[in-house]
C-alpha positions as CSV (number, residue, x, y, z in Angstrom):
1,M,23.4,4.9,0.0
2,S,20.3,3.5,1.7
3,F,16.7,4.6,2.3
4,N,16.2,7.4,4.7
5,D,13.4,7.3,7.4
6,H,10.9,9.2,5.2
7,E,11.5,6.8,2.3
8,K,11.1,3.8,4.6
9,S,7.9,5.2,5.9
10,R,6.5,5.6,2.4
11,I,7.6,2.1,1.4
12,R,5.9,0.7,4.5
13,H,2.7,2.7,3.8
14,H,2.4,1.6,0.2
15,L,3.0,-2.0,1.0
16,G,0.5,-1.9,3.9
17,F,2.9,-2.3,6.8
18,I,2.6,-0.4,10.1
19,N,4.5,2.8,10.7
20,V,4.8,2.6,14.5
21,S,7.7,1.9,16.8
22,S,6.0,-1.2,18.3
23,G,2.9,-3.1,17.2
24,A,0.2,-4.0,19.6
25,T,-2.1,-5.6,17.1
26,F,-3.3,-9.0,18.0
27,L,-5.0,-11.5,15.8
28,L,-6.3,-14.7,17.4
29,G,-4.1,-13.9,20.4
30,V,-0.9,-13.6,18.2
31,P,0.8,-10.2,17.5
32,G,-0.1,-10.3,13.8
33,A,1.2,-6.9,12.6
34,V,4.6,-7.5,14.4
35,E,5.0,-11.0,12.9
36,T,5.0,-9.7,9.3
37,Q,6.8,-6.4,10.0
38,F,10.3,-7.9,10.0
39,M,9.9,-8.9,6.4
40,V,9.7,-5.3,5.1
41,E,12.3,-4.0,7.5
42,R,14.9,-6.6,6.4
43,A,14.0,-6.3,2.7
44,M,14.6,-2.5,2.7
45,E,18.1,-3.2,4.1
46,L,18.9,-5.7,1.4
47,V,17.9,-3.7,-1.7
48,I,21.1,-3.4,-3.8
49,P,22.3,0.1,-4.4
50,A,21.7,-0.1,-8.2
51,A,18.0,-0.8,-7.5
52,E,17.4,2.0,-5.0
53,D,16.4,4.5,-7.7
54,I,13.8,2.0,-9.2
55,V,12.3,1.6,-5.7
56,R,12.2,5.4,-5.3
57,Q,10.5,5.8,-8.7
58,H,7.9,3.2,-7.9
59,V,7.2,4.9,-4.5
60,A,6.9,8.3,-6.4
61,V,4.3,6.8,-8.8
62,L,2.3,5.4,-5.9
63,D,2.4,8.7,-4.1
64,R,1.1,10.4,-7.3
65,I,-1.7,7.9,-7.7
66,E,-2.7,8.2,-4.1
67,A,-2.6,12.0,-4.3
68,Q,-4.9,11.9,-7.4
69,M,-7.3,9.7,-5.6
70,I,-7.5,12.2,-2.8
71,D,-7.6,15.3,-5.1
72,D,-10.5,13.8,-7.1
73,L,-12.8,12.9,-4.2
74,E,-15.1,15.8,-5.1
75,L,-15.7,14.2,-8.5
76,L,-17.6,11.4,-6.7
77,A,-20.4,13.9,-6.1
78,V,-20.9,15.0,-9.8
79,E,-21.7,13.3,-13.1
80,G,-20.7,16.2,-15.3
81,V,-20.1,19.9,-15.6
82,D,-21.7,21.5,-18.6
83,E,-20.4,19.5,-21.5
84,I,-17.5,17.9,-19.5
85,K,-18.2,14.3,-18.6
86,I,-16.6,12.9,-15.5
87,R,-15.2,9.4,-15.7
88,R,-17.5,7.5,-13.3
89,D,-15.0,4.6,-12.8
90,E,-12.0,6.9,-12.1
91,Q,-11.5,5.8,-8.5
92,A,-11.8,2.1,-9.4
93,R,-9.3,2.5,-12.2
94,L,-6.9,4.4,-9.9
95,K,-7.2,1.6,-7.4
96,D,-6.3,-0.9,-10.1
97,E,-3.3,1.2,-11.1
98,Y,-2.3,1.6,-7.5
99,Q,-2.4,-2.2,-7.1
100,Y,-0.2,-2.7,-10.2
101,W,2.5,-0.3,-8.9
102,R,2.2,-1.7,-5.4
103,R,3.0,-5.1,-6.7
104,A,5.9,-3.7,-8.7
105,L,7.3,-2.2,-5.5
106,A,6.8,-5.5,-3.7
107,N,8.7,-7.2,-6.5
108,D,11.5,-4.6,-6.2
109,I,12.2,-5.5,-2.6
110,G,11.3,-9.1,-2.8
111,I,8.3,-9.4,-0.5
112,N,4.5,-9.5,-0.8
113,P,2.3,-6.6,0.3
114,N,1.0,-7.1,3.9
115,P,-1.9,-9.5,3.7
116,F,-3.5,-7.7,6.8
117,D,-3.7,-4.3,5.0
118,K,-7.3,-3.1,5.6
119,R,-7.3,-0.7,2.6
120,F,-8.0,-3.5,0.2
121,M,-10.0,-5.9,2.3
122,G,-12.7,-3.8,3.9
123,M,-13.0,-4.6,7.5
124,Q,-12.0,-8.3,7.1
125,S,-8.9,-9.8,8.6
126,G,-6.1,-11.4,6.6
127,L,-7.3,-14.9,7.4
128,N,-9.8,-16.9,5.5
129,M,-11.3,-19.2,8.0
130,P,-14.8,-20.7,7.9
131,V,-16.9,-20.4,11.1
132,Q,-18.0,-23.8,12.4
133,H,-21.3,-24.0,14.3
C-alpha cells in the first residue's frame, strides 16, 4: 500500500511544499520551490508500509488542528460571552501544537518542513542574507 493522491496532497500541504504540477517560483533567479520539491516526493515513496498508518495519524491530527484554527476565527473578535471567558492565546497555542505535529510528520518521512513555507515566516523568504550597502 502507498499514499493516494489526496494523502500526498495533505502531506505536502502540512509540510509546506507546493501542490502544483510544475513550479514557477524563482528565488534569486533559481527555481526555489522546485529545488526542494523532490525531497518530499521521494520521501513519500520511501515510507515503509508499517509506518504509513503513523503518517496518516499525524496528518489527521494536523488536519484537526488546522480546522480548529479556522473554526475559531470568530473568537478573535470577542473577549468573553456572559461568564464564559475566551482563551486569548488560543490561536498562538494552536500554532505551537501545529508546529509540534508538523515536525513529527517531518520526522516520520525523514525530511525537514519546507524552509520557504510562508505560513510561518510572514512575507520573508527562506534565506537569511544581510543587505550590503
